[in-house]
C-alpha positions, 0 to 999 in steps of 0.5 A: 499500500502507498502510504502519505504519512508514516510515523515509526516509534515517535516520541516527544518529550517537554522536559519530564513530560511525555506528549507523545509515547512511541507512536507508529501509524501508517496512513494511506494515500486518498483517505480521510484520517481522523486523530482522535483524543481528549484535549491534551492527549498528544493530537496537536503535538503529533501534527506539529511533528509531522509539519516539522514545527517539533522534531521527535526525540525518538523515532522517524517520520515520513511525509509524502516520502520524505523525512522532513515536511519542509522538503515537500512543503508545497505539496502539504496544506495545514490548518493549525489550531490557532487560527487567524487572518490578516483582518485588514486584508480583502478576502480574494487578496488573503487567499491569493497570498496563501497560494503565493507563499506556496509557489503559485504565480500572482495570476494563478493565485488570483484566479484560484482565490476567486474560483474557490470563494465562489465555489464554496459561497463566498463570491460576494466576499471576494473584495470585502475585508476579512474583519467583517466576517463571522467566525465560521466564514473566516475559518472557510477562508482560512481552509481555502487558503490551505487548499488553493495550491492543490495540496496532496496532503491536507492536515486540518487541526480541529477544523470543526471547533466553534462552527454553527451547524451551517458551517459544520456542513460546509467544512464536511463538504469541503473535506469530502471534496478533497477526497474525491479530488484524490487528496489525503485529508487528516483532521483532529478532532474530539467530536466523535459523531463527525469523525464516524460521519467522514472518516475511512481511518481513525486513530485514538491517542490517550495521555500520549499513548496510541490506544487503537488505529485502522479502518473504522469498521474494524475499530468497532468490530469485535466489540459488544453490540448494543441497541441504538435507540431513539425515543421520547419520554422519561429516560429513566425508564431505560436503566431498569429494563431486563438484560440491560448492563449499561446505558448511555443516554443522551436524552433522545438517543441512547445506547443500551448495552446487554448482559450475556445471553440477553434478548433484545426482542425482551427488551423491546417488549419491556420498553413498549408503553414506557417511552415512545420509541422512534427507532430500535437498532441492534448494531455495533456500538458508536465511535462515542461509545468506543471512545469512552470505554477505551479512556475508561479502560486506559484510565484503569490500566494506569491506576493499576500500574501506579498502585503496583509501582507504589507497593 
């Protein structure tokens, strides 16, 4: 398989603090790959090492076949977590400026800036200053500046953070468009629903350590099947159902996990009359459930190791 990015045994420390510990990954070309983890887990540090902003203390990284991102910078697009625009510049000018920084000639940069702004609903803003834009519109402009040079590998650090539903859909469509054009897209997030909808592959890092990595279907495979329930009514009734060992209730949606040999049909029968059922599916757990259970298990292992070391 041809890989856009590989990491082998990568470790990064800041003084006595280990931010990333022995991380190995293989990211195929042409896919959407999600970096999952809580805030502070090590996602941004990993991305910064990939971009050669930081260098690993141990291990190796290959970006589009090169050991240093600076060697292929014109083939990369990068949207950092700390986002910002030159507020006094016009929208068309700033996207074209990003293109020129990546080696485009001025005529090509100006043409592509106008094309991108028009295609993604900002054609009326070409000659308006960035300071007048909303946060969502500004984020859209920054992503367009990231891809104007038709980069092969695009890395987006928390691209959905702070966006309203309309602009989240825009960001989703933009990421899907990049995949359709053959680009590799990596984005970090702690929003499991977004990753589940978009990603071909995911990895999860927790407290600097890789917990899982692979195709989304394989990550969920082999875990306990559960019932996914859309309902109206009092969710307290879900916790007293026969055969249900654990409930993850969000108010209108719940995942019910069954005790060994429990019958989903018996659960359904017990639900009738207690809540109004809008959907009842028996299926693999959501990525949210996988994430939460993985965090719990990882923390239990760390606590057990700490207790053993303290004896």
